[in-house]
C-alpha positions as CSV (number, residue, x, y, z in Angstrom):
1,M,0.1,0.3,-0.1
2,H,2.9,2.4,1.0
3,A,4.1,2.0,-3.2
4,L,0.6,2.8,-4.0
5,F,0.4,5.8,-2.2
6,K,3.9,6.8,-3.5
7,H,3.0,6.6,-6.7
8,L,-0.4,8.6,-6.0
9,R,1.7,11.2,-4.7
10,Q,4.0,11.6,-7.6
11,A,0.4,11.3,-10.0
12,D,-1.7,13.9,-8.8
13,D,-1.1,14.4,-4.9
14,T,-4.1,14.6,-2.4
15,E,-6.8,15.1,-4.7
16,Q,-6.5,11.8,-6.7
17,R,-5.0,9.6,-3.2
18,R,-8.9,11.3,-2.1
19,E,-10.3,10.0,-5.0
20,Y,-8.3,6.8,-4.7
21,S,-10.0,6.0,-0.8
22,H,-13.2,7.3,-1.8
23,Y,-13.0,4.8,-5.1
24,L,-12.1,1.9,-2.9
25,A,-15.0,3.1,-0.4
26,Q,-17.5,2.7,-3.4
27,Q,-15.8,-0.9,-4.5
28,M,-15.2,-2.7,-1.1
29,G,-18.2,-1.5,0.7
30,P,-21.1,-3.6,0.0
31,M,-18.5,-6.6,0.5
32,I,-17.4,-5.1,4.0
33,H,-21.3,-5.3,4.7
34,A,-21.3,-8.9,3.7
35,L,-18.7,-10.0,5.2
36,M,-20.2,-8.5,8.7
37,L,-23.5,-9.9,8.0
38,V,-21.2,-13.3,7.5
39,G,-19.1,-12.9,10.9
40,A,-22.0,-12.2,12.9
41,L,-24.1,-15.6,11.9
42,A,-20.9,-17.4,12.1
43,Y,-21.0,-16.2,15.7
44,L,-23.8,-16.8,16.4
45,V,-23.5,-20.7,15.1
46,A,-20.5,-21.4,17.4
47,V,-21.9,-20.0,20.3
48,T,-25.1,-22.0,20.4
49,A,-22.6,-24.9,19.0
50,S,-20.4,-25.2,21.4
51,T,-23.6,-24.6,24.1
52,L,-24.1,-28.0,22.7
53,V,-21.3,-29.8,23.2
54,R,-20.0,-28.0,26.5
55,H,-20.7,-26.5,29.6
56,S,-19.7,-22.8,30.0
57,P,-20.1,-20.8,33.4
58,L,-21.1,-17.8,31.5
59,P,-24.9,-17.5,31.2
60,L,-25.9,-17.6,27.4
61,W,-27.4,-14.2,27.0
62,L,-23.7,-13.0,28.1
63,R,-22.1,-14.9,25.6
64,L,-24.5,-13.7,23.3
65,A,-23.8,-9.8,24.2
66,P,-21.5,-8.9,21.4
67,L,-24.0,-10.2,18.8
68,A,-26.6,-7.3,19.0
69,P,-23.7,-4.5,18.6
70,L,-22.3,-6.4,15.7
71,L,-25.7,-6.7,14.1
72,L,-25.7,-3.2,14.6
73,V,-22.7,-2.0,13.2
74,A,-23.1,-4.2,9.6
75,A,-26.4,-3.0,9.6
76,S,-24.8,1.2,9.6
77,T,-22.3,0.1,7.1
78,R,-25.0,-1.0,4.3
79,H,-25.2,2.4,2.9
80,V,-21.9,4.3,4.5
81,R,-19.4,5.2,1.3
82,Q,-17.0,7.8,3.5
83,P,-13.7,5.7,3.9
84,R,-13.0,7.2,7.4
85,L,-15.7,6.4,8.8
86,L,-16.7,2.9,7.0
87,S,-13.0,2.1,8.4
88,A,-14.1,2.9,11.8
89,L,-17.2,0.4,11.6
90,T,-15.1,-2.3,10.5
91,L,-12.3,-1.8,13.1
92,L,-15.0,-1.8,15.3
93,C,-16.4,-4.8,14.1
94,V,-13.0,-7.1,14.8
95,L,-12.9,-5.7,18.1
96,L,-16.2,-6.7,19.0
97,L,-15.5,-10.2,17.6
98,E,-12.7,-10.5,19.4
99,I,-14.2,-9.6,23.1
100,G,-16.8,-12.2,21.9
101,I,-14.1,-14.7,21.8
102,N,-12.9,-13.9,24.9
103,L,-15.9,-14.3,26.2
104,N,-16.4,-17.2,25.3
105,G,-13.1,-19.3,26.0
106,M,-12.9,-18.4,29.1
107,D,-13.7,-21.2,30.2
108,D,-11.6,-23.3,29.0
109,M,-8.0,-22.5,28.2
110,H,-7.0,-25.9,28.1
111,R,-7.4,-26.3,24.3
112,Q,-5.8,-24.5,21.4
113,S,-9.6,-24.3,19.5
114,V,-10.6,-21.9,21.7
115,V,-7.8,-19.8,19.7
116,L,-9.1,-20.5,16.3
117,P,-11.4,-18.1,15.4
118,G,-8.7,-15.8,16.5
119,L,-6.1,-17.0,13.7
120,L,-8.8,-17.3,11.2
121,L,-9.5,-13.3,11.6
122,P,-6.5,-12.1,9.9
123,V,-7.2,-14.3,6.9
124,A,-10.9,-13.5,6.6
125,S,-10.6,-10.0,7.3
126,S,-7.6,-9.0,4.8
127,V,-9.2,-8.3,1.8
128,V,-11.4,-5.1,3.2
129,W,-9.3,-2.6,4.3
130,L,-9.5,0.6,2.8
131,G,-5.7,1.8,3.7
132,R,-2.5,0.6,4.8
133,W,-2.9,1.9,8.4
134,D,-6.6,0.4,8.7
135,F,-4.8,-3.0,8.1
136,V,-2.1,-2.4,10.4
137,A,-4.3,-1.5,13.4
138,A,-6.9,-4.8,12.4
139,M,-3.8,-7.2,12.4
140,L,-3.0,-5.7,16.1
141,L,-6.5,-6.0,17.0
142,C,-6.2,-9.4,15.3
143,A,-2.9,-10.8,17.5
144,L,-3.5,-9.1,20.4
145,G,-7.2,-9.9,21.1
146,P,-7.1,-13.7,22.2
147,L,-3.7,-13.0,24.6
148,P,-6.1,-12.5,27.4
149,M,-7.7,-15.4,27.7
150,L,-4.5,-17.4,27.2
151,L,-2.4,-15.0,29.3
152,F,-4.7,-14.8,32.4
153,G,-5.9,-18.0,31.9
154,S,-4.5,-21.9,32.7
155,A,-2.9,-22.3,29.1
156,D,1.1,-22.8,29.6
157,S,3.7,-21.3,27.8
158,A,3.5,-23.8,25.2
159,Q,0.8,-22.8,24.0
160,V,1.2,-19.2,24.3
161,F,4.1,-19.8,21.9
162,Q,2.2,-21.9,18.9
163,Y,-0.4,-19.5,19.1
164,L,2.1,-16.4,18.5
165,V,4.0,-18.5,15.3
166,Y,0.1,-19.5,13.7
167,M,-0.7,-16.2,14.3
168,A,2.2,-14.4,12.5
169,I,2.1,-16.9,9.5
170,A,-2.0,-15.8,9.6
171,I,-0.8,-12.1,9.7
172,A,1.6,-13.2,6.9
173,L,-0.6,-14.5,4.7
174,S,-3.0,-11.7,5.2
175,T,-0.7,-9.2,4.3
176,V,0.0,-10.9,1.2
177,L,-3.5,-11.4,0.5
178,R,-4.1,-7.9,1.0
179,A,-0.6,-6.8,-0.9
180,F,-2.6,-8.5,-4.2
181,M,-6.1,-7.0,-3.9
182,A,-4.8,-3.6,-3.2
183,R,-2.9,-3.6,-6.3
184,T,-5.3,-5.0,-8.4
185,L,-8.0,-2.3,-6.8
186,F,-5.6,0.3,-7.7
187,E,-4.9,-1.1,-11.1
188,Q,-8.6,-1.2,-12.1
189,F,-8.8,2.6,-10.4
190,R,-6.3,3.8,-12.5
191,L,-7.8,2.3,-16.0
192,E,-11.3,3.2,-15.2
193,R,-9.8,6.9,-14.4
194,Q,-8.1,6.6,-17.6
195,L,-11.4,5.8,-19.7
196,R,-13.3,8.7,-18.1
197,E,-11.1,11.2,-19.0
198,Q,-10.6,9.9,-22.6
199,A,-14.6,9.9,-22.3
200,N,-14.8,13.7,-20.9
201,T,-11.9,15.5,-22.7
202,D,-10.9,16.3,-25.9
203,G,-8.0,14.5,-27.7
204,L,-6.1,16.7,-28.8
205,T,-6.1,19.9,-26.5
206,G,-6.7,18.2,-23.6
207,L,-9.8,20.7,-22.5
208,L,-13.7,19.7,-21.2
209,V,-15.6,18.0,-24.5
210,R,-19.0,20.3,-25.3
211,N,-21.0,17.8,-23.4
212,R,-19.0,17.4,-20.2
213,F,-18.6,21.1,-20.4
214,L,-22.3,22.0,-20.4
215,E,-22.6,19.3,-17.4
216,L,-20.1,20.7,-15.2
217,A,-20.6,24.5,-15.7
218,Q,-24.8,23.8,-14.9
219,L,-23.1,22.2,-11.6
220,A,-21.0,25.3,-11.4
221,L,-23.7,28.2,-11.5
222,G,-26.0,26.3,-9.6
223,D,-23.3,26.6,-6.9
224,I,-22.3,29.7,-7.9
225,H,-26.4,31.4,-7.2
226,R,-26.1,29.6,-4.0
227,R,-23.5,32.1,-3.1
228,Q,-24.8,34.8,-5.1
229,Q,-22.0,35.6,-6.8
230,P,-21.4,36.7,-10.4
231,A,-20.8,34.3,-13.5
232,C,-19.4,35.2,-16.7
233,V,-19.2,33.1,-20.7
234,L,-16.4,33.8,-22.5
235,Y,-16.7,32.3,-26.4
236,L,-13.5,32.0,-28.0
237,D,-13.4,31.4,-31.8
238,A,-9.9,31.2,-33.5
239,D,-9.7,34.1,-36.7
240,H,-9.0,32.6,-40.3
241,F,-8.7,29.1,-39.1
242,K,-10.2,27.3,-42.7
243,P,-7.7,29.0,-44.2
244,L,-4.8,28.1,-42.3
245,N,-5.7,24.2,-42.8
246,D,-6.4,25.2,-46.5
247,D,-3.1,26.5,-47.4
248,H,-0.8,25.0,-44.5
249,G,-2.7,21.4,-43.9
250,H,-4.4,20.5,-40.8
251,A,-1.4,19.8,-38.7
252,A,-0.8,23.2,-38.5
253,G,-4.4,24.1,-37.7
254,D,-4.0,20.9,-34.9
255,A,-0.7,22.7,-33.6
256,A,-2.7,26.7,-33.6
257,L,-4.9,24.5,-31.3
258,I,-3.1,22.7,-28.9
259,A,-1.4,26.4,-28.5
260,L,-4.5,27.8,-28.0
261,A,-5.5,25.4,-25.4
262,T,-1.9,26.1,-23.8
263,A,-2.4,29.7,-23.4
264,M,-6.2,29.5,-22.3
265,R,-5.2,26.8,-19.9
266,R,-2.5,29.3,-18.3
267,Q,-4.6,31.9,-18.1
268,M,-7.3,29.5,-16.1
269,R,-7.7,30.1,-12.4
270,Q,-8.9,27.3,-10.0
271,G,-13.0,27.3,-10.4
272,D,-12.9,28.1,-13.9
273,L,-14.2,26.0,-16.8
274,I,-12.4,25.5,-20.0
275,G,-13.9,23.7,-22.9
276,R,-13.6,22.5,-26.9
277,I,-17.0,23.3,-27.9
278,G,-16.6,22.4,-31.3
279,G,-13.6,22.9,-34.3
280,E,-12.0,26.2,-33.7
281,E,-14.4,27.2,-30.9
282,F,-13.6,27.6,-27.0
283,A,-15.6,28.4,-24.1
284,M,-14.5,29.2,-20.7
285,L,-16.9,30.0,-17.3
286,L,-15.5,32.7,-15.3
287,P,-17.0,32.2,-11.6
288,G,-17.3,35.0,-9.4
289,L,-16.5,37.7,-12.4
290,D,-18.7,40.2,-13.4
291,L,-19.3,41.4,-17.0
292,Q,-16.4,44.3,-16.3
293,Q,-14.1,41.9,-15.0
294,A,-14.6,39.3,-17.3
295,G,-14.2,41.5,-19.9
296,A,-10.4,42.2,-19.2
297,R,-9.8,38.7,-18.8
298,A,-11.2,38.0,-22.2
299,E,-8.7,41.4,-23.1
300,Q,-5.7,40.0,-21.8
301,L,-6.1,36.9,-23.0
302,R,-7.1,37.6,-26.7
303,E,-3.7,39.8,-26.9
304,S,-1.3,36.3,-25.1
305,M,-2.9,34.8,-28.5
306,H,-0.7,37.2,-30.5
307,E,2.2,35.3,-29.3
308,I,1.6,32.0,-30.9
309,R,3.0,32.0,-34.6
310,R,0.9,30.5,-37.4
311,P,2.7,29.6,-40.5
312,D,1.1,32.2,-42.2
313,G,1.1,35.1,-39.0
314,P,0.3,35.7,-35.5
315,L,-2.5,34.4,-34.0
316,T,-5.7,36.0,-33.0
317,V,-9.1,35.3,-31.7
318,S,-12.8,36.6,-31.4
319,I,-14.3,37.1,-28.0
320,G,-17.6,37.2,-26.8
321,V,-18.8,37.5,-23.4
322,A,-21.9,37.2,-21.8
323,A,-22.8,37.5,-18.0
324,C,-25.7,35.4,-16.1
325,G,-28.9,37.4,-16.2
326,H,-30.4,35.1,-13.2
327,A,-31.0,32.3,-11.3
328,D,-32.7,30.1,-13.4
329,E,-30.1,31.2,-16.4
330,A,-29.4,27.5,-18.3
331,I,-25.7,27.3,-19.1
332,E,-27.1,26.8,-22.4
333,T,-28.4,30.3,-23.0
334,L,-26.0,31.9,-21.5
335,L,-23.5,30.0,-23.9
336,A,-25.6,31.2,-26.4
337,R,-25.8,34.7,-25.8
338,A,-21.9,34.6,-26.1
339,D,-21.7,32.9,-29.2
340,Q,-23.4,36.1,-30.4
341,A,-21.6,38.2,-28.8
342,M,-18.7,36.7,-30.7
343,R,-20.0,37.2,-34.3
344,Q,-20.4,40.1,-33.8
345,A,-17.0,40.7,-33.1
346,K,-16.5,38.4,-36.1
347,R,-18.6,41.1,-38.5
348,D,-16.0,44.2,-36.1
349,G,-13.6,43.1,-38.0
350,R,-12.1,39.8,-35.8
351,D,-9.1,40.0,-32.9
352,R,-11.6,42.1,-30.8
353,V,-13.6,41.3,-27.7
354,V,-17.5,42.1,-27.8
355,S,-20.1,41.7,-25.0
356,A,-23.6,40.6,-24.4
């Protein structure tokens, strides 16, 4: 797990690790819930079977006492998908099982069978831990859990030593199982993330595709309206792009689009959204900026494009700016107004900014 998270830090830092933790919780939550139910059922069967084959000085209700909280914890994990809460509940389940093992083994210290459930727990739970520290804490619980009934009972030193050897083997096996499960889940997460990025981003420029931009922009507008902040959209079109493709080839056109997208990305703030709407047309959502501020950003962006050299001269763009007029305005309507302003900039001579 440490190597995996080290790789994550190198790839995309804290945000990706957080995304991976939530991915694990989503994927493993149902399995954790099912294993908890199986563990509670196994505990009930074990207590019932031990009552039938031998007498215990402890009353049955006391030995069954951990069952109720076990079922409660299992039920609570059914819909929990927060990584930390899910890990805490899973550790609590292991702790309750260890308490149950001690309650049912205190009266039979001389038999090795009383610690068998404690030896099974590390292996049975090895695949459900979301993080490295969860796994370490769980293995410590599994190793130390049965020790009270061994140390304070009638078990001799040979039995304690044998238990420690068997537990070391069980934890080693659990570590191997957990490592393979972690690597498999990480590879699956990385593949799914790569597929999502390919579906949501333009292959040439790396910007959001039209549908994804509209989806995220609409969600962002809802959040902006709740915070009662302004928002604007820039609609940008590269000037004289068709002659560039016709006279110098599509490779030159692609190079110009990549440079244009890089310039837009260089000026974006955290929270801005940029999408390739189609061909040589791009859109940018600017949360928190009014029409005047957005116009100034557009001018700055327009001037920065002059640094990009095409085979036939500097790259120029026409930009339309539109401010969100009311809380219920859809992103498509806002984008259409910015598009109209951009077309007006084209009619006025190109290489300029026009506000709607």
